[in-house]
C-alpha positions as semicolon CSV with decimal commas, in nm:
position;residue;x (nm);y (nm);z (nm)
1;M;0,000;0,000;0,000
2;I;0,149;0,335;-0,112
3;Y;0,015;0,507;0,200
4;N;0,215;0,284;0,436
5;F;0,523;0,298;0,215
6;L;0,520;0,678;0,241
7;R;0,470;0,650;0,617
8;M;0,785;0,436;0,643
9;I;0,982;0,714;0,473
10;I;0,839;0,970;0,718
11;Y;0,944;0,752;1,013
12;I;1,313;0,810;0,931
13;P;1,317;1,183;1,029
14;L;1,087;1,100;1,322
15;V;1,365;0,890;1,472
16;F;1,596;1,194;1,478
17;I;1,317;1,414;1,616
18;Y;1,259;1,157;1,891
19;I;1,627;1,163;1,985
20;F;1,698;1,535;1,973
21;N;1,368;1,715;2,042
22;R;1,247;1,663;2,399
23;K;0,900;1,814;2,352
24;K;0,823;1,615;2,038
25;R;0,978;1,305;2,195
26;E;0,713;1,318;2,469
27;F;0,443;1,362;2,206
28;L;0,561;1,059;2,007
29;K;0,628;0,845;2,314
30;K;0,273;0,888;2,443
31;R;0,130;0,773;2,111
32;F;0,366;0,502;1,986
33;F;0,469;0,333;2,311
34;Q;0,143;0,251;2,488
35;D;0,066;-0,076;2,665
36;F;-0,241;-0,194;2,475
37;K;-0,242;-0,526;2,662
38;K;-0,406;-0,346;2,951
39;L;-0,715;-0,280;2,737
40;N;-0,841;-0,638;2,761
41;L;-1,184;-0,553;2,614
42;R;-1,281;-0,906;2,523
43;E;-1,654;-0,848;2,486
44;N;-1,810;-0,661;2,194
45;C;-1,633;-0,325;2,205
46;I;-1,728;0,006;2,048
47;W;-1,421;0,210;1,953
48;I;-1,486;0,585;1,933
49;H;-1,215;0,800;1,776
50;C;-1,202;1,175;1,847
51;S;-0,952;1,443;1,755
52;S;-0,944;1,701;2,033
53;V;-1,134;1,855;2,325
54;G;-1,423;1,963;2,104
55;E;-1,491;1,613;1,976
56;V;-1,453;1,462;2,325
57;N;-1,718;1,700;2,459
58;L;-1,927;1,642;2,148
59;T;-1,944;1,266;2,202
60;D;-2,052;1,290;2,566
61;S;-2,422;1,238;2,490
62;L;-2,341;0,957;2,246
63;I;-2,125;0,777;2,502
64;K;-2,395;0,809;2,767
65;K;-2,652;0,662;2,527
66;I;-2,423;0,368;2,445
67;L;-2,368;0,294;2,814
68;E;-2,740;0,329;2,884
69;K;-2,880;0,128;2,591
70;T;-2,613;-0,140;2,532
71;E;-2,382;-0,364;2,732
72;N;-2,084;-0,275;2,515
73;D;-1,758;-0,146;2,657
74;I;-1,603;0,162;2,496
75;L;-1,251;0,232;2,377
76;L;-1,201;0,607;2,336
77;S;-0,898;0,721;2,136
78;V;-0,796;1,088;2,133
79;F;-0,540;1,272;1,922
80;T;-0,443;1,576;2,132
81;D;-0,307;1,608;2,487
82;T;-0,584;1,843;2,597
83;G;-0,842;1,608;2,448
84;Y;-0,691;1,316;2,638
85;E;-0,689;1,513;2,965
86;T;-1,055;1,607;2,913
87;A;-1,147;1,242;2,848
88;E;-0,959;1,133;3,162
89;K;-1,151;1,385;3,373
90;K;-1,482;1,267;3,232
91;Y;-1,439;0,890;3,221
92;S;-1,136;0,766;3,419
93;N;-1,363;0,629;3,693
94;N;-1,591;0,441;3,453
95;L;-1,485;0,076;3,430
96;R;-1,658;0,031;3,095
97;I;-1,447;0,298;2,925
98;K;-1,078;0,276;2,836
99;I;-0,889;0,579;2,704
100;I;-0,582;0,580;2,479
101;Y;-0,386;0,823;2,267
102;F;-0,450;0,769;1,898
103;P;-0,127;0,612;1,764
104;L;-0,113;0,840;1,459
105;D;-0,262;0,577;1,227
106;D;0,039;0,349;1,271
107;Y;-0,042;0,013;1,109
108;L;0,131;-0,208;1,368
109;S;-0,008;-0,014;1,663
110;I;-0,364;-0,047;1,538
111;K;-0,307;-0,420;1,480
112;R;-0,191;-0,447;1,843
113;I;-0,501;-0,265;1,964
114;L;-0,730;-0,496;1,769
115;K;-0,556;-0,800;1,919
116;N;-0,656;-0,679;2,264
117;I;-1,017;-0,587;2,197
118;K;-1,312;-0,763;2,037
119;L;-1,428;-0,490;1,803
120;K;-1,796;-0,459;1,720
121;T;-1,808;-0,106;1,578
122;L;-1,565;0,177;1,507
123;I;-1,726;0,522;1,532
124;I;-1,530;0,803;1,370
125;I;-1,632;1,152;1,480
126;E;-1,674;1,418;1,209
127;T;-1,390;1,405;0,952
128;E;-1,127;1,184;1,114
129;I;-1,050;0,984;0,796
130;W;-0,745;0,765;0,877
131;P;-0,679;0,491;0,615
132;N;-0,516;0,231;0,842
133;L;-0,769;0,279;1,118
134;I;-1,062;0,240;0,881
135;S;-0,917;-0,044;0,673
136;L;-0,808;-0,261;0,965
137;C;-1,123;-0,204;1,170
138;S;-1,350;-0,277;0,873
139;K;-1,209;-0,632;0,873
140;E;-1,310;-0,682;1,237
141;G;-1,642;-0,499;1,265
142;R;-1,855;-0,219;1,129
143;V;-1,730;0,135;1,065
144;I;-1,964;0,430;1,115
145;L;-1,891;0,797;1,055
146;A;-2,088;1,001;1,311
147;N;-2,163;1,373;1,304
148;G;-2,001;1,376;0,961
149;R;-1,928;1,704;0,792
150;I;-1,712;1,834;0,510
151;S;-1,622;2,204;0,517
152;D;-1,593;2,411;0,198
153;K;-1,214;2,407;0,224
154;S;-1,191;2,033;0,290
155;F;-1,433;1,955;0,009
156;K;-1,212;2,128;-0,247
157;K;-0,906;1,938;-0,121
158;N;-1,089;1,606;-0,106
159;Q;-1,211;1,639;-0,463
160;K;-0,848;1,632;-0,577
161;I;-0,793;1,293;-0,409
162;K;-1,139;1,156;-0,480
163;F;-0,994;0,845;-0,643
164;I;-0,818;0,758;-0,314
165;L;-1,109;0,841;-0,087
166;K;-1,361;0,650;-0,294
167;S;-1,229;0,307;-0,194
168;L;-1,238;0,406;0,173
169;L;-1,579;0,572;0,162
170;C;-1,747;0,309;-0,055
171;E;-1,593;-0,013;0,063
172;K;-1,478;0,039;0,420
173;I;-1,732;0,268;0,587
174;D;-2,068;0,100;0,651
175;F;-2,279;0,404;0,733
176;F;-2,260;0,784;0,744
177;C;-2,455;0,991;0,998
178;V;-2,405;1,346;0,870
179;Q;-2,496;1,689;1,000
180;T;-2,672;1,850;0,703
181;E;-2,812;1,787;0,357
182;I;-2,507;1,965;0,210
183;D;-2,279;1,718;0,390
184;R;-2,484;1,430;0,252
185;E;-2,441;1,559;-0,103
186;R;-2,068;1,610;-0,055
187;F;-2,003;1,262;0,081
188;E;-2,204;1,116;-0,204
189;S;-2,007;1,315;-0,463
190;L;-1,682;1,181;-0,313
191;G;-1,797;0,825;-0,367
192;A;-2,009;0,724;-0,068
193;D;-2,319;0,512;-0,141
194;K;-2,626;0,737;-0,107
195;N;-2,816;0,450;0,059
196;K;-2,560;0,450;0,340
197;I;-2,598;0,819;0,426
198;K;-2,850;0,971;0,666
199;V;-2,883;1,330;0,787
200;T;-2,907;1,296;1,167
201;G;-2,816;1,650;1,271
202;N;-2,537;1,799;1,480
203;L;-2,429;1,637;1,808
204;K;-2,350;1,985;1,941
205;F;-2,719;2,023;2,021
206;D;-2,699;1,723;2,254
207;I;-2,412;1,862;2,463
208;E;-2,525;1,889;2,824
209;L;-2,389;2,215;2,958
210;E;-2,364;2,305;3,323
211;N;-2,655;2,492;3,477
212;F;-2,522;2,744;3,726
213;S;-2,732;2,857;4,020
214;D;-2,805;3,223;4,087
215;L;-2,577;3,193;4,390
216;E;-2,287;3,060;4,178
217;K;-2,332;3,336;3,920
218;E;-2,349;3,608;4,182
219;K;-2,036;3,468;4,347
220;L;-1,842;3,483;4,019
221;K;-1,955;3,842;3,964
222;N;-1,836;3,938;4,310
223;D;-1,511;3,741;4,269
224;I;-1,415;3,949;3,966
225;F;-1,505;4,277;4,139
226;Y;-1,744;4,375;3,862
227;N;-1,873;4,673;4,065
228;K;-2,220;4,654;3,910
229;K;-2,079;4,716;3,562
230;K;-2,210;4,532;3,258
231;I;-2,000;4,234;3,149
232;F;-1,882;4,189;2,788
233;V;-1,749;3,832;2,751
234;C;-1,545;3,742;2,442
235;G;-1,497;3,365;2,428
236;S;-1,232;3,159;2,249
237;T;-1,065;3,462;2,091
238;R;-0,787;3,415;1,837
239;T;-0,490;3,624;1,722
240;G;-0,616;3,933;1,538
241;E;-0,952;3,949;1,714
242;D;-0,856;4,108;2,046
243;E;-0,761;4,439;1,881
244;I;-1,103;4,464;1,713
245;L;-1,288;4,375;2,034
246;I;-1,088;4,626;2,238
247;E;-1,170;4,897;1,985
248;S;-1,541;4,828;2,029
249;F;-1,511;4,808;2,407
250;K;-1,342;5,149;2,434
251;R;-1,661;5,310;2,301
252;L;-1,881;5,149;2,568
253;K;-1,972;5,302;2,903
254;N;-1,997;5,119;3,235
255;Y;-1,863;4,784;3,104
256;I;-1,579;4,550;3,187
257;L;-1,429;4,344;2,905
258;V;-1,362;3,975;2,972
259;L;-1,120;3,822;2,720
260;V;-1,108;3,441;2,718
261;P;-0,835;3,337;2,470
262;R;-0,871;2,999;2,299
263;H;-0,506;2,921;2,381
264;L;-0,343;3,029;2,706
265;D;-0,003;3,078;2,546
266;R;-0,145;3,404;2,404
267;V;-0,198;3,564;2,746
268;N;0,135;3,752;2,742
269;K;0,061;3,896;2,398
270;I;-0,281;4,015;2,517
271;E;-0,117;4,180;2,817
272;N;0,125;4,366;2,589
273;L;-0,162;4,474;2,367
274;L;-0,362;4,614;2,660
275;E;-0,059;4,801;2,791
276;K;-0,009;4,963;2,450
277;Q;-0,378;5,057;2,446
278;G;-0,345;5,214;2,792
279;L;-0,609;4,985;2,945
280;S;-0,587;4,858;3,301
281;Y;-0,627;4,482;3,337
282;K;-0,609;4,188;3,572
283;K;-0,567;3,817;3,515
284;Y;-0,828;3,582;3,654
285;S;-0,564;3,376;3,835
286;E;-0,455;3,691;4,023
287;I;-0,794;3,805;4,147
288;E;-0,899;3,458;4,264
289;N;-0,666;3,503;4,561
290;I;-0,731;3,871;4,634
291;S;-0,905;3,946;4,962
292;K;-1,272;4,024;4,916
293;D;-1,224;4,322;5,149
294;S;-0,998;4,479;4,887
295;S;-1,105;4,743;4,641
296;L;-1,014;4,655;4,284
297;D;-1,075;4,860;3,974
298;Y;-0,974;4,753;3,624
299;Q;-1,113;4,768;3,270
300;V;-1,022;4,428;3,124
301;L;-1,012;4,080;3,274
302;I;-0,794;3,820;3,101
303;V;-0,915;3,469;3,180
304;D;-0,593;3,266;3,203
305;K;-0,763;2,947;3,317
306;M;-0,918;2,662;3,119
307;G;-1,272;2,535;3,165
308;V;-1,447;2,848;3,292
309;L;-1,574;3,009;2,970
310;R;-1,926;2,870;3,008
311;K;-1,955;3,010;3,357
312;F;-1,852;3,352;3,226
313;Y;-2,109;3,325;2,946
314;S;-2,373;3,262;3,213
315;I;-2,307;3,599;3,380
316;A;-2,250;3,802;3,063
317;D;-2,462;4,092;2,943
318;I;-2,298;4,077;2,599
319;T;-2,122;3,778;2,438
320;F;-1,889;3,745;2,141
321;V;-1,778;3,408;1,998
322;G;-1,421;3,395;1,870
323;G;-1,258;3,234;1,570
324;T;-1,505;3,427;1,352
325;L;-1,340;3,765;1,288
326;V;-1,032;3,587;1,150
327;N;-1,022;3,291;0,913
328;I;-1,052;3,012;1,171
329;G;-1,409;2,906;1,106
330;G;-1,581;2,974;1,435
331;H;-1,622;2,815;1,778
332;S;-1,942;2,713;1,956
333;L;-2,229;2,956;1,899
334;L;-2,460;2,731;2,099
335;E;-2,288;2,786;2,435
336;P;-2,394;3,150;2,488
337;L;-2,740;3,066;2,350
338;F;-2,772;2,785;2,603
339;Y;-2,733;3,048;2,875
340;R;-2,988;3,264;2,690
341;K;-2,735;3,521;2,571
342;T;-2,740;3,675;2,223
343;P;-2,412;3,585;2,051
344;I;-2,224;3,831;1,830
345;F;-1,992;3,668;1,578
346;G;-1,784;3,750;1,272
347;E;-1,817;3,637;0,910
348;Y;-1,573;3,341;0,915
349;L;-1,819;3,064;0,995
350;Q;-1,700;2,756;0,806
351;N;-1,716;2,533;1,115
352;V;-2,060;2,655;1,223
353;K;-2,206;2,742;0,885
354;D;-2,554;2,592;0,918
355;I;-2,594;2,678;1,285
356;S;-2,502;3,043;1,219
357;K;-2,748;3,065;0,928
358;E;-3,028;2,935;1,149
359;I;-2,934;3,175;1,430
360;L;-2,946;3,474;1,195
361;K;-3,270;3,352;1,037
362;R;-3,434;3,327;1,379
363;K;-3,286;3,665;1,481
364;I;-3,126;3,529;1,798
365;G;-2,772;3,640;1,711
366;Y;-2,582;3,912;1,525
367;L;-2,319;3,907;1,250
368;A;-2,042;4,167;1,270
369;K;-1,758;4,233;1,027
370;N;-1,564;4,497;1,223
371;S;-1,548;4,693;1,548
372;Q;-1,817;4,937;1,434
373;D;-2,057;4,650;1,365
374;I;-1,984;4,498;1,705
375;Y;-2,050;4,830;1,878
376;E;-2,380;4,876;1,691
377;D;-2,484;4,517;1,765
378;I;-2,422;4,575;2,135
379;L;-2,650;4,881;2,125
380;K;-2,920;4,670;1,955
381;I;-2,892;4,400;2,221
382;E;-2,923;4,662;2,496
383;K;-3,244;4,794;2,338
384;N;-3,411;4,471;2,227
385;D;-3,553;4,201;2,450
386;L;-3,413;3,855;2,376
387;D;-3,667;3,610;2,235
388;I;-3,621;3,328;2,486
389;K;-3,900;3,122;2,329
390;E;-3,729;3,126;1,988
391;I;-3,403;3,002;2,145
392;E;-3,590;2,723;2,322
393;N;-3,756;2,623;1,992
394;F;-3,415;2,626;1,823
395;F;-3,275;2,373;2,070
396;K;-3,593;2,164;2,083
397;E;-3,611;2,120;1,705
398;N;-3,250;1,998;1,684
399;Q;-3,224;1,764;1,984
400;N;-3,190;1,384;2,018
401;V;-2,911;1,352;1,760
402;A;-2,730;1,088;1,966
403;E;-3,050;0,881;1,974
404;K;-3,064;0,882;1,593
405;I;-2,700;0,772;1,568
406;I;-2,756;0,495;1,824
407;E;-3,024;0,349;1,596
408;K;-2,751;0,283;1,337
409;I;-2,514;0,133;1,594
């Protein structure tokens, strides 16, 4: 197989990277040198493969349904370190779930995994198309693509290698549960059998978010010394967005700006940016330990801690969703809506294309292209009452996606 021949060539430089690069050595060691004998899943096992934190959170409702409706054990493989850590926090105490790092589609590693489990079904989340994983698992059990989607960018690339994908999509994958009608058409055009494709919706609607009590929300407000100001929360921001958001914020009165970067390694850069803009700021990690008897005044809060964005959305007066003002493709628009907040977002929406269209159609969110648009959208939100009923209908009409996928499993 040409694919594995090319992989063998790539392994040569990886040996030198393993020897001389400590950081990458740890990355490779975690994935290539795992003890799969400990898996010992000898009953019918469902293997779920995710990429990162997003997919791990996405599959939560699906995993719960599998545990509830079947007697199958679950093997959960994750690509990224943060995804693995999230999976460990969620499932490490569940005896029916085993978690591993995905061994980078290594042929021998996957063979070793399959020797230690009795595979019933492989479930691939979204667009994790790995040839060795799919080919080897298809010989042992069924292969299902769940929550399938193909972005505009990926579709153009995939069309160029259609002749390669066709054998995988037609012969190896037994069924496709896709998000939208557009995704169905795209998979079919790449070679998938139309009789094996069903539009089941987006698993994002099944994510169970935390409900915070009024007491918890009031405590967070007091912890950040908000001083009765309105709270403008910008979630999962990316490089190039903070400047635009700051520009909008500087025109507002009686607000504090809460910046929640997608990656914490950007915190120092955000600090430098705020200093250049002449804005006072504090980091969330700093104020957590400040005495509540203190008096603290600042304009911007940088959230330098993972896992608290949803809580900040729950106390926000205004919310912005990042990855949309720059060409990233957008992060979850559903999270602020879940807490009944009107999301503002930019025009780069490849990852949330259909959800964003529905939000704009129902008039429960605003599209902004620049700082002026964001400022004007904030004024509109301040004047207009949020249509809570329309948000509830939005969620109700798109729920039970995991149940539909379970029917195919």
